[in-house]
Every structure is written in structure tokens, then in C-alpha cells.
PyMOL Python script that loads the backbone (N, CA, C, O; Angstrom):
from pymol import cmd

cmd.read_pdbstr("""\
ATOM      1  N   MET A   1     -12.420  11.029   5.068  1.00  0.00           N
ATOM      2  CA  MET A   1     -12.347  11.821   6.375  1.00  0.00           C
ATOM      3  C   MET A   1     -11.514  12.169   6.563  1.00  0.00           C
ATOM      4  O   MET A   1     -11.690  13.378   6.708  1.00  0.00           O
ATOM      5  N   GLY A   2      -9.963  11.814   6.768  1.00  0.00           N
ATOM      6  CA  GLY A   2      -8.646  12.269   6.933  1.00  0.00           C
ATOM      7  C   GLY A   2      -8.828  13.614   6.644  1.00  0.00           C
ATOM      8  O   GLY A   2      -8.745  14.229   7.706  1.00  0.00           O
ATOM      9  N   TRP A   3      -9.051  14.413   5.652  1.00  0.00           N
ATOM     10  CA  TRP A   3      -8.684  15.214   5.090  1.00  0.00           C
ATOM     11  C   TRP A   3      -9.334  16.469   5.870  1.00  0.00           C
ATOM     12  O   TRP A   3      -8.916  17.625   5.931  1.00  0.00           O
ATOM     13  N   ASP A   4     -10.502  15.881   6.456  1.00  0.00           N
ATOM     14  CA  ASP A   4     -11.351  16.805   6.896  1.00  0.00           C
ATOM     15  C   ASP A   4     -10.693  16.993   8.686  1.00  0.00           C
ATOM     16  O   ASP A   4     -10.960  17.964   9.394  1.00  0.00           O
ATOM     17  N   TRP A   5      -9.989  16.044   9.028  1.00  0.00           N
ATOM     18  CA  TRP A   5      -9.392  15.965  10.663  1.00  0.00           C
ATOM     19  C   TRP A   5      -8.487  16.968  10.492  1.00  0.00           C
ATOM     20  O   TRP A   5      -8.218  17.768  11.388  1.00  0.00           O
ATOM     21  N   LEU A   6      -7.832  16.990   9.035  1.00  0.00           N
ATOM     22  CA  LEU A   6      -6.599  17.669   9.155  1.00  0.00           C
ATOM     23  C   LEU A   6      -6.881  19.221   8.736  1.00  0.00           C
ATOM     24  O   LEU A   6      -6.290  20.115   9.342  1.00  0.00           O
ATOM     25  N   ILE A   7      -7.737  19.501   7.755  1.00  0.00           N
ATOM     26  CA  ILE A   7      -8.542  20.884   7.923  1.00  0.00           C
ATOM     27  C   ILE A   7      -8.904  21.221   9.251  1.00  0.00           C
ATOM     28  O   ILE A   7      -8.559  22.382   9.473  1.00  0.00           O
ATOM     29  N   LEU A   8      -9.415  20.733  10.155  1.00  0.00           N
ATOM     30  CA  LEU A   8      -9.985  20.793  11.819  1.00  0.00           C
ATOM     31  C   LEU A   8      -8.313  21.459  12.084  1.00  0.00           C
ATOM     32  O   LEU A   8      -8.243  22.687  12.151  1.00  0.00           O
ATOM     33  N   LEU A   9      -7.275  20.815  12.199  1.00  0.00           N
ATOM     34  CA  LEU A   9      -6.299  20.814  12.460  1.00  0.00           C
ATOM     35  C   LEU A   9      -5.690  21.593  12.432  1.00  0.00           C
ATOM     36  O   LEU A   9      -4.862  21.750  13.329  1.00  0.00           O
ATOM     37  N   TRP A  10      -5.796  22.429  11.430  1.00  0.00           N
ATOM     38  CA  TRP A  10      -5.124  23.557  10.692  1.00  0.00           C
ATOM     39  C   TRP A  10      -6.241  24.445  11.049  1.00  0.00           C
ATOM     40  O   TRP A  10      -5.765  25.283  11.815  1.00  0.00           O
ATOM     41  N   ILE A  11      -7.232  24.625  10.906  1.00  0.00           N
ATOM     42  CA  ILE A  11      -7.696  25.883  11.322  1.00  0.00           C
ATOM     43  C   ILE A  11      -7.610  25.943  13.043  1.00  0.00           C
ATOM     44  O   ILE A  11      -7.729  27.030  13.608  1.00  0.00           O
ATOM     45  N   GLY A  12      -7.452  25.030  13.603  1.00  0.00           N
ATOM     46  CA  GLY A  12      -7.442  25.120  15.059  1.00  0.00           C
ATOM     47  C   GLY A  12      -6.014  26.062  15.375  1.00  0.00           C
ATOM     48  O   GLY A  12      -6.101  27.013  16.152  1.00  0.00           O
ATOM     49  N   PHE A  13      -4.684  25.714  14.703  1.00  0.00           N
ATOM     50  CA  PHE A  13      -3.505  26.035  14.505  1.00  0.00           C
ATOM     51  C   PHE A  13      -3.760  27.882  14.450  1.00  0.00           C
ATOM     52  O   PHE A  13      -3.471  28.766  15.257  1.00  0.00           O
ATOM     53  N   CYS A  14      -4.295  27.901  13.368  1.00  0.00           N
ATOM     54  CA  CYS A  14      -4.361  28.840  12.804  1.00  0.00           C
ATOM     55  C   CYS A  14      -5.078  29.927  13.844  1.00  0.00           C
ATOM     56  O   CYS A  14      -4.373  30.826  14.301  1.00  0.00           O
ATOM     57  N   THR A  15      -6.013  29.870  14.090  1.00  0.00           N
ATOM     58  CA  THR A  15      -6.953  30.387  15.174  1.00  0.00           C
ATOM     59  C   THR A  15      -5.814  30.486  16.321  1.00  0.00           C
ATOM     60  O   THR A  15      -5.607  31.596  16.813  1.00  0.00           O
ATOM     61  N   GLN A  16      -5.218  29.593  16.676  1.00  0.00           N
ATOM     62  CA  GLN A  16      -4.636  29.671  18.198  1.00  0.00           C
ATOM     63  C   GLN A  16      -3.498  31.263  17.780  1.00  0.00           C
ATOM     64  O   GLN A  16      -3.428  32.316  18.414  1.00  0.00           O
ATOM     65  N   ASN A  17      -2.888  30.926  16.732  1.00  0.00           N
ATOM     66  CA  ASN A  17      -1.668  32.144  16.023  1.00  0.00           C
ATOM     67  C   ASN A  17      -2.198  33.464  15.855  1.00  0.00           C
ATOM     68  O   ASN A  17      -1.549  34.510  15.870  1.00  0.00           O
ATOM     69  N   ALA A  18      -3.541  33.317  15.679  1.00  0.00           N
ATOM     70  CA  ALA A  18      -4.011  34.574  15.465  1.00  0.00           C
ATOM     71  C   ALA A  18      -4.406  35.228  16.965  1.00  0.00           C
ATOM     72  O   ALA A  18      -4.118  36.395  17.233  1.00  0.00           O
ATOM     73  N   ARG A  19      -5.089  34.355  17.894  1.00  0.00           N
ATOM     74  CA  ARG A  19      -5.743  35.015  19.213  1.00  0.00           C
ATOM     75  C   ARG A  19      -3.663  35.306  19.742  1.00  0.00           C
ATOM     76  O   ARG A  19      -3.239  36.450  19.584  1.00  0.00           O
ATOM     77  N   TYR A  20      -3.166  34.762  20.018  1.00  0.00           N
ATOM     78  CA  TYR A  20      -1.766  34.616  20.269  1.00  0.00           C
ATOM     79  C   TYR A  20      -1.470  36.069  19.626  1.00  0.00           C
ATOM     80  O   TYR A  20      -1.444  37.047  20.374  1.00  0.00           O
ATOM     81  N   ILE A  21      -1.263  36.199  18.336  1.00  0.00           N
ATOM     82  CA  ILE A  21      -0.849  37.886  18.400  1.00  0.00           C
ATOM     83  C   ILE A  21      -1.635  39.051  18.676  1.00  0.00           C
ATOM     84  O   ILE A  21      -1.190  40.125  19.080  1.00  0.00           O
ATOM     85  N   LEU A  22      -3.146  38.698  18.371  1.00  0.00           N
ATOM     86  CA  LEU A  22      -4.089  40.016  18.678  1.00  0.00           C
ATOM     87  C   LEU A  22      -3.428  40.110  20.152  1.00  0.00           C
ATOM     88  O   LEU A  22      -2.893  41.201  20.352  1.00  0.00           O
ATOM     89  N   THR A  23      -3.368  39.358  21.030  1.00  0.00           N
ATOM     90  CA  THR A  23      -3.330  39.275  22.136  1.00  0.00           C
ATOM     91  C   THR A  23      -1.694  40.547  22.668  1.00  0.00           C
ATOM     92  O   THR A  23      -1.657  41.507  23.438  1.00  0.00           O
ATOM     93  N   LEU A  24      -0.839  40.031  21.987  1.00  0.00           N
ATOM     94  CA  LEU A  24       0.433  40.432  21.606  1.00  0.00           C
ATOM     95  C   LEU A  24       0.343  42.098  21.002  1.00  0.00           C
ATOM     96  O   LEU A  24       1.417  42.697  21.055  1.00  0.00           O
ATOM     97  N   ALA A  25      -0.352  42.553  20.673  1.00  0.00           N
ATOM     98  CA  ALA A  25      -0.902  43.835  20.019  1.00  0.00           C
ATOM     99  C   ALA A  25      -1.605  44.465  21.183  1.00  0.00           C
ATOM    100  O   ALA A  25      -1.266  45.570  21.608  1.00  0.00           O
ATOM    101  N   TYR A  26      -2.770  43.630  21.797  1.00  0.00           N
ATOM    102  CA  TYR A  26      -3.253  44.720  22.831  1.00  0.00           C
ATOM    103  C   TYR A  26      -2.524  45.090  23.929  1.00  0.00           C
ATOM    104  O   TYR A  26      -2.737  46.058  24.659  1.00  0.00           O
ATOM    105  N   GLN A  27      -1.396  44.032  24.034  1.00  0.00           N
ATOM    106  CA  GLN A  27      -0.828  44.630  24.981  1.00  0.00           C
ATOM    107  C   GLN A  27       0.810  45.855  24.329  1.00  0.00           C
ATOM    108  O   GLN A  27       1.368  46.693  25.036  1.00  0.00           O
ATOM    109  N   SER A  28       1.040  45.636  23.372  1.00  0.00           N
ATOM    110  CA  SER A  28       1.988  47.261  23.362  1.00  0.00           C
ATOM    111  C   SER A  28       1.261  48.438  22.232  1.00  0.00           C
ATOM    112  O   SER A  28       1.763  49.496  21.853  1.00  0.00           O
ATOM    113  N   GLY A  29      -0.045  47.864  21.869  1.00  0.00           N
ATOM    114  CA  GLY A  29      -0.685  48.849  20.911  1.00  0.00           C
ATOM    115  C   GLY A  29      -2.015  49.858  21.355  1.00  0.00           C
ATOM    116  O   GLY A  29      -2.688  49.736  22.378  1.00  0.00           O
ATOM    117  N   ILE A  30      -2.158  50.731  20.437  1.00  0.00           N
ATOM    118  CA  ILE A  30      -3.696  51.391  21.032  1.00  0.00           C
ATOM    119  C   ILE A  30      -4.524  50.797  21.096  1.00  0.00           C
ATOM    120  O   ILE A  30      -4.898  50.138  20.126  1.00  0.00           O
ATOM    121  N   VAL A  31      -5.415  50.778  22.740  1.00  0.00           N
ATOM    122  CA  VAL A  31      -6.502  49.761  22.215  1.00  0.00           C
ATOM    123  C   VAL A  31      -7.608  49.512  21.692  1.00  0.00           C
ATOM    124  O   VAL A  31      -8.101  48.460  21.284  1.00  0.00           O
ATOM    125  N   SER A  32      -8.005  50.638  21.730  1.00  0.00           N
ATOM    126  CA  SER A  32      -9.335  51.581  20.542  1.00  0.00           C
ATOM    127  C   SER A  32      -8.974  51.104  19.314  1.00  0.00           C
ATOM    128  O   SER A  32      -9.802  50.405  18.731  1.00  0.00           O
ATOM    129  N   ARG A  33      -7.917  51.327  18.787  1.00  0.00           N
ATOM    130  CA  ARG A  33      -7.747  51.297  17.234  1.00  0.00           C
ATOM    131  C   ARG A  33      -7.485  49.527  16.958  1.00  0.00           C
ATOM    132  O   ARG A  33      -8.021  48.833  16.095  1.00  0.00           O
ATOM    133  N   ILE A  34      -6.626  49.172  17.856  1.00  0.00           N
ATOM    134  CA  ILE A  34      -6.563  47.704  17.401  1.00  0.00           C
ATOM    135  C   ILE A  34      -7.943  47.114  17.677  1.00  0.00           C
ATOM    136  O   ILE A  34      -8.396  46.294  16.878  1.00  0.00           O
ATOM    137  N   SER A  35      -8.571  47.438  18.646  1.00  0.00           N
ATOM    138  CA  SER A  35      -9.997  46.140  18.747  1.00  0.00           C
ATOM    139  C   SER A  35     -11.231  46.723  17.598  1.00  0.00           C
ATOM    140  O   SER A  35     -12.340  46.222  17.412  1.00  0.00           O
ATOM    141  N   SER A  36     -10.627  47.952  16.911  1.00  0.00           N
ATOM    142  CA  SER A  36     -11.565  48.390  15.458  1.00  0.00           C
ATOM    143  C   SER A  36     -11.711  47.375  14.366  1.00  0.00           C
ATOM    144  O   SER A  36     -12.671  46.979  13.705  1.00  0.00           O
ATOM    145  N   PHE A  37     -10.327  47.063  14.403  1.00  0.00           N
ATOM    146  CA  PHE A  37      -9.983  45.548  13.496  1.00  0.00           C
ATOM    147  C   PHE A  37     -10.680  43.908  13.699  1.00  0.00           C
ATOM    148  O   PHE A  37     -10.727  42.870  13.038  1.00  0.00           O
ATOM    149  N   SER A  38     -11.214  44.450  15.166  1.00  0.00           N
ATOM    150  CA  SER A  38     -11.265  42.822  14.845  1.00  0.00           C
ATOM    151  C   SER A  38     -12.993  42.737  14.473  1.00  0.00           C
ATOM    152  O   SER A  38     -13.738  41.856  14.901  1.00  0.00           O
ATOM    153  N   TYR A  39     -13.403  43.870  13.581  1.00  0.00           N
ATOM    154  CA  TYR A  39     -14.790  43.642  13.063  1.00  0.00           C
ATOM    155  C   TYR A  39     -14.887  43.178  11.486  1.00  0.00           C
ATOM    156  O   TYR A  39     -15.802  42.792  10.757  1.00  0.00           O
ATOM    157  N   LEU A  40     -13.330  43.436  11.318  1.00  0.00           N
ATOM    158  CA  LEU A  40     -12.833  43.016   9.591  1.00  0.00           C
ATOM    159  C   LEU A  40     -13.093  41.335   9.733  1.00  0.00           C
ATOM    160  O   LEU A  40     -13.062  40.778   8.636  1.00  0.00           O
ATOM    161  N   SER A  41     -13.325  40.502  10.803  1.00  0.00           N
ATOM    162  CA  SER A  41     -13.155  39.250  10.214  1.00  0.00           C
ATOM    163  C   SER A  41     -15.093  39.138   9.806  1.00  0.00           C
ATOM    164  O   SER A  41     -15.537  38.051   9.433  1.00  0.00           O
ATOM    165  N   VAL A  42     -15.659  39.872   9.889  1.00  0.00           N
ATOM    166  CA  VAL A  42     -17.284  40.425   8.994  1.00  0.00           C
ATOM    167  C   VAL A  42     -16.156  39.408   7.361  1.00  0.00           C
ATOM    168  O   VAL A  42     -16.080  38.303   6.823  1.00  0.00           O
ATOM    169  N   GLY A  43     -15.667  40.531   7.297  1.00  0.00           N
ATOM    170  CA  GLY A  43     -15.218  40.503   5.554  1.00  0.00           C
ATOM    171  C   GLY A  43     -14.687  39.457   5.433  1.00  0.00           C
ATOM    172  O   GLY A  43     -14.963  38.775   4.446  1.00  0.00           O
ATOM    173  N   TYR A  44     -13.598  38.916   6.559  1.00  0.00           N
ATOM    174  CA  TYR A  44     -12.908  37.292   6.132  1.00  0.00           C
ATOM    175  C   TYR A  44     -13.911  36.701   5.916  1.00  0.00           C
ATOM    176  O   TYR A  44     -14.056  36.461   4.717  1.00  0.00           O
ATOM    177  N   ALA A  45     -14.906  36.249   6.726  1.00  0.00           N
ATOM    178  CA  ALA A  45     -15.778  34.825   6.567  1.00  0.00           C
ATOM    179  C   ALA A  45     -16.571  35.666   5.147  1.00  0.00           C
ATOM    180  O   ALA A  45     -16.359  35.030   4.114  1.00  0.00           O
ATOM    181  N   LEU A  46     -17.197  36.608   4.981  1.00  0.00           N
ATOM    182  CA  LEU A  46     -17.876  36.688   3.878  1.00  0.00           C
ATOM    183  C   LEU A  46     -17.178  36.118   2.767  1.00  0.00           C
ATOM    184  O   LEU A  46     -18.036  35.691   1.995  1.00  0.00           O
ATOM    185  N   ILE A  47     -15.757  35.857   2.213  1.00  0.00           N
ATOM    186  CA  ILE A  47     -14.743  36.025   1.459  1.00  0.00           C
ATOM    187  C   ILE A  47     -14.380  34.365   1.610  1.00  0.00           C
ATOM    188  O   ILE A  47     -14.345  33.870   0.483  1.00  0.00           O
ATOM    189  N   PHE A  48     -14.155  33.565   2.463  1.00  0.00           N
ATOM    190  CA  PHE A  48     -13.754  32.765   3.181  1.00  0.00           C
ATOM    191  C   PHE A  48     -15.545  31.464   2.127  1.00  0.00           C
ATOM    192  O   PHE A  48     -15.711  30.534   1.338  1.00  0.00           O
ATOM    193  N   GLY A  49     -16.295  32.430   2.976  1.00  0.00           N
ATOM    194  CA  GLY A  49     -17.766  31.878   2.919  1.00  0.00           C
ATOM    195  C   GLY A  49     -17.921  31.521   1.540  1.00  0.00           C
ATOM    196  O   GLY A  49     -18.287  30.502   0.953  1.00  0.00           O
ATOM    197  N   PHE A  50     -17.611  32.435   1.265  1.00  0.00           N
ATOM    198  CA  PHE A  50     -18.356  32.244  -0.766  1.00  0.00           C
ATOM    199  C   PHE A  50     -17.184  31.539  -1.517  1.00  0.00           C
ATOM    200  O   PHE A  50     -17.448  30.640  -2.315  1.00  0.00           O
ATOM    201  N   LEU A  51     -15.704  31.978  -1.247  1.00  0.00           N
ATOM    202  CA  LEU A  51     -14.776  31.132  -2.285  1.00  0.00           C
ATOM    203  C   LEU A  51     -14.827  29.747  -1.646  1.00  0.00           C
ATOM    204  O   LEU A  51     -14.885  28.944  -2.577  1.00  0.00           O
ATOM    205  N   LEU A  52     -14.832  29.066  -0.401  1.00  0.00           N
ATOM    206  CA  LEU A  52     -15.415  27.751  -0.418  1.00  0.00           C
ATOM    207  C   LEU A  52     -16.270  26.990   0.223  1.00  0.00           C
ATOM    208  O   LEU A  52     -16.006  25.862   0.641  1.00  0.00           O
ATOM    209  N   PHE A  53     -17.565  27.683   0.358  1.00  0.00           N
ATOM    210  CA  PHE A  53     -19.006  26.775  -0.162  1.00  0.00           C
ATOM    211  C   PHE A  53     -19.845  27.356  -0.737  1.00  0.00           C
ATOM    212  O   PHE A  53     -20.994  27.141  -0.350  1.00  0.00           O
ATOM    213  N   GLY A  54     -19.681  28.156  -1.687  1.00  0.00           N
ATOM    214  CA  GLY A  54     -20.315  28.974  -2.531  1.00  0.00           C
ATOM    215  C   GLY A  54     -22.056  29.522  -1.226  1.00  0.00           C
ATOM    216  O   GLY A  54     -23.254  29.237  -1.190  1.00  0.00           O
ATOM    217  N   GLU A  55     -21.215  30.278  -0.528  1.00  0.00           N
ATOM    218  CA  GLU A  55     -22.746  31.338   0.125  1.00  0.00           C
ATOM    219  C   GLU A  55     -22.976  32.440  -0.542  1.00  0.00           C
ATOM    220  O   GLU A  55     -22.182  32.950  -1.333  1.00  0.00           O
ATOM    221  N   THR A  56     -23.788  32.753  -0.332  1.00  0.00           N
ATOM    222  CA  THR A  56     -24.210  33.838  -1.014  1.00  0.00           C
ATOM    223  C   THR A  56     -25.189  34.334   0.146  1.00  0.00           C
ATOM    224  O   THR A  56     -25.487  33.565   1.059  1.00  0.00           O
ATOM    225  N   PHE A  57     -25.730  35.771   0.082  1.00  0.00           N
ATOM    226  CA  PHE A  57     -25.930  36.477   1.070  1.00  0.00           C
ATOM    227  C   PHE A  57     -27.177  37.518   0.612  1.00  0.00           C
ATOM    228  O   PHE A  57     -26.977  38.366  -0.257  1.00  0.00           O
ATOM    229  N   PRO A  58     -28.647  37.353   1.365  1.00  0.00           N
ATOM    230  CA  PRO A  58     -29.168  39.040   0.192  1.00  0.00           C
ATOM    231  C   PRO A  58     -28.667  39.971   0.042  1.00  0.00           C
ATOM    232  O   PRO A  58     -27.561  39.979   0.581  1.00  0.00           O
ATOM    233  N   ILE A  59     -28.974  41.048  -0.568  1.00  0.00           N
ATOM    234  CA  ILE A  59     -28.107  42.789  -0.712  1.00  0.00           C
ATOM    235  C   ILE A  59     -28.861  43.159   0.280  1.00  0.00           C
ATOM    236  O   ILE A  59     -29.142  44.281  -0.143  1.00  0.00           O
ATOM    237  N   PRO A  60     -29.595  43.050   1.623  1.00  0.00           N
ATOM    238  CA  PRO A  60     -29.246  43.928   3.096  1.00  0.00           C
ATOM    239  C   PRO A  60     -28.719  43.602   3.608  1.00  0.00           C
ATOM    240  O   PRO A  60     -28.451  44.360   4.541  1.00  0.00           O
ATOM    241  N   ALA A  61     -27.931  42.105   3.638  1.00  0.00           N
ATOM    242  CA  ALA A  61     -26.938  41.799   4.452  1.00  0.00           C
ATOM    243  C   ALA A  61     -25.694  42.565   4.234  1.00  0.00           C
ATOM    244  O   ALA A  61     -25.171  43.208   5.144  1.00  0.00           O
ATOM    245  N   TYR A  62     -24.893  42.460   2.234  1.00  0.00           N
ATOM    246  CA  TYR A  62     -23.498  42.897   2.012  1.00  0.00           C
ATOM    247  C   TYR A  62     -24.018  44.530   2.471  1.00  0.00           C
ATOM    248  O   TYR A  62     -23.053  44.898   3.142  1.00  0.00           O
ATOM    249  N   LEU A  63     -25.089  45.773   2.466  1.00  0.00           N
ATOM    250  CA  LEU A  63     -25.356  46.445   2.645  1.00  0.00           C
ATOM    251  C   LEU A  63     -24.773  46.941   4.147  1.00  0.00           C
ATOM    252  O   LEU A  63     -23.997  47.865   4.391  1.00  0.00           O
ATOM    253  N   GLY A  64     -25.593  45.757   5.293  1.00  0.00           N
ATOM    254  CA  GLY A  64     -25.287  45.837   6.755  1.00  0.00           C
ATOM    255  C   GLY A  64     -23.861  46.157   6.888  1.00  0.00           C
ATOM    256  O   GLY A  64     -23.391  47.196   7.352  1.00  0.00           O
ATOM    257  N   MET A  65     -22.953  44.703   6.225  1.00  0.00           N
ATOM    258  CA  MET A  65     -21.635  44.659   6.326  1.00  0.00           C
ATOM    259  C   MET A  65     -20.854  46.344   5.757  1.00  0.00           C
ATOM    260  O   MET A  65     -20.070  46.927   6.505  1.00  0.00           O
ATOM    261  N   ALA A  66     -21.149  46.787   4.689  1.00  0.00           N
ATOM    262  CA  ALA A  66     -20.272  47.814   4.544  1.00  0.00           C
ATOM    263  C   ALA A  66     -20.576  48.794   5.031  1.00  0.00           C
ATOM    264  O   ALA A  66     -19.703  49.660   4.988  1.00  0.00           O
ATOM    265  N   LEU A  67     -22.067  49.222   5.806  1.00  0.00           N
ATOM    266  CA  LEU A  67     -22.163  49.650   6.586  1.00  0.00           C
ATOM    267  C   LEU A  67     -20.658  49.823   8.404  1.00  0.00           C
ATOM    268  O   LEU A  67     -20.097  50.689   9.074  1.00  0.00           O
ATOM    269  N   VAL A  68     -20.757  48.427   8.298  1.00  0.00           N
ATOM    270  CA  VAL A  68     -19.651  48.201   9.498  1.00  0.00           C
ATOM    271  C   VAL A  68     -18.088  48.512   8.852  1.00  0.00           C
ATOM    272  O   VAL A  68     -17.059  48.963   9.355  1.00  0.00           O
ATOM    273  N   PHE A  69     -18.368  48.141   7.785  1.00  0.00           N
ATOM    274  CA  PHE A  69     -16.671  48.208   7.643  1.00  0.00           C
ATOM    275  C   PHE A  69     -16.765  50.314   7.118  1.00  0.00           C
ATOM    276  O   PHE A  69     -15.793  51.049   7.294  1.00  0.00           O
ATOM    277  N   LEU A  70     -17.890  50.733   6.618  1.00  0.00           N
ATOM    278  CA  LEU A  70     -17.649  52.394   6.788  1.00  0.00           C
ATOM    279  C   LEU A  70     -17.118  52.994   8.267  1.00  0.00           C
ATOM    280  O   LEU A  70     -16.130  53.601   8.680  1.00  0.00           O
ATOM    281  N   GLY A  71     -18.394  52.449   8.824  1.00  0.00           N
ATOM    282  CA  GLY A  71     -17.797  52.529  10.616  1.00  0.00           C
ATOM    283  C   GLY A  71     -16.894  52.684  11.255  1.00  0.00           C
ATOM    284  O   GLY A  71     -16.656  53.535  12.111  1.00  0.00           O
ATOM    285  N   ILE A  72     -15.947  51.325  10.634  1.00  0.00           N
ATOM    286  CA  ILE A  72     -14.460  51.022  10.890  1.00  0.00           C
ATOM    287  C   ILE A  72     -13.494  52.445  10.724  1.00  0.00           C
ATOM    288  O   ILE A  72     -12.854  53.044  11.589  1.00  0.00           O
ATOM    289  N   LEU A  73     -13.617  52.670   9.588  1.00  0.00           N
ATOM    290  CA  LEU A  73     -12.742  53.459   8.856  1.00  0.00           C
ATOM    291  C   LEU A  73     -13.237  54.653   9.308  1.00  0.00           C
ATOM    292  O   LEU A  73     -12.243  55.351   9.507  1.00  0.00           O
ATOM    293  N   LEU A  74     -14.255  55.295   9.590  1.00  0.00           N
ATOM    294  CA  LEU A  74     -14.522  56.490  10.397  1.00  0.00           C
ATOM    295  C   LEU A  74     -13.838  56.454  11.839  1.00  0.00           C
ATOM    296  O   LEU A  74     -13.246  57.380  12.394  1.00  0.00           O
ATOM    297  N   LYS A  75     -14.049  55.240  12.283  1.00  0.00           N
ATOM    298  CA  LYS A  75     -13.428  55.659  13.494  1.00  0.00           C
ATOM    299  C   LYS A  75     -12.464  55.531  14.120  1.00  0.00           C
ATOM    300  O   LYS A  75     -12.186  55.715  15.305  1.00  0.00           O
ATOM    301  N   LEU A  76     -11.629  55.002  12.772  1.00  0.00           N
ATOM    302  CA  LEU A  76     -10.068  55.122  12.918  1.00  0.00           C
ATOM    303  C   LEU A  76      -9.286  56.834  12.508  1.00  0.00           C
ATOM    304  O   LEU A  76      -8.344  57.439  13.020  1.00  0.00           O
ATOM    305  N   ARG A  77     -10.188  57.154  11.397  1.00  0.00           N
ATOM    306  CA  ARG A  77      -9.808  58.245  10.681  1.00  0.00           C
ATOM    307  C   ARG A  77     -10.355  59.529  11.570  1.00  0.00           C
ATOM    308  O   ARG A  77      -9.861  60.649  11.440  1.00  0.00           O
ATOM    309  N   ILE A  78     -11.634  59.182  12.660  1.00  0.00           N
ATOM    310  CA  ILE A  78     -12.343  60.601  13.520  1.00  0.00           C
ATOM    311  C   ILE A  78     -12.047  60.271  14.822  1.00  0.00           C
ATOM    312  O   ILE A  78     -12.892  59.498  15.272  1.00  0.00           O
ATOM    313  N   LYS A  79     -11.038  60.600  15.729  1.00  0.00           N
ATOM    314  CA  LYS A  79     -11.011  59.444  17.007  1.00  0.00           C
ATOM    315  C   LYS A  79     -11.903  59.662  17.875  1.00  0.00           C
ATOM    316  O   LYS A  79     -12.009  58.918  18.851  1.00  0.00           O
TER     317      LYS A  79
END
""", "prot")
cmd.dss("prot")
cmd.show_as("cartoon", "prot")
cmd.util.cbc("prot")
cmd.orient("prot")
């Protein structure tokens, strides 16, 4: 039970730091480019879910995630 609390505290610490850094990026960068990177969290969730919890998804879900990623790349390339 002690490890659970430690992991939850670490997740909270990392989340708060990430939010702070994202706020700094919004203040100093081009907002339309920075906001596109928020969609990459889908990929992070997919990777961590698979590695830590053994989660898998059906093929259409992976195709949808690939389309979202492709949309991000096209938006960054084509203004």
C-alpha cells in the first residue's frame, strides 16, 4: 500500500511540473504550434498503458490514433 501512495505522489509532481512548463511555453511561443503538441498525450498514454498495465486496443483505435498523429504533423508542416 505504501508504494501506491508514492507512485501517486510522483504522478502528481510530474503532472504539476508539466503543466507549469506548458504554461511557460504558451507565454513565450507560438500558441497554434504549441497547442498541437497537446494531442501527443494520446501516444504517451498508449505507450505507458501498454508498458505498465498491458493494455491493448482494437485495430480501428490504433488507426484513429495514427490519423490524429498525421493531422498534427500536417498542421505543423502546413500553416
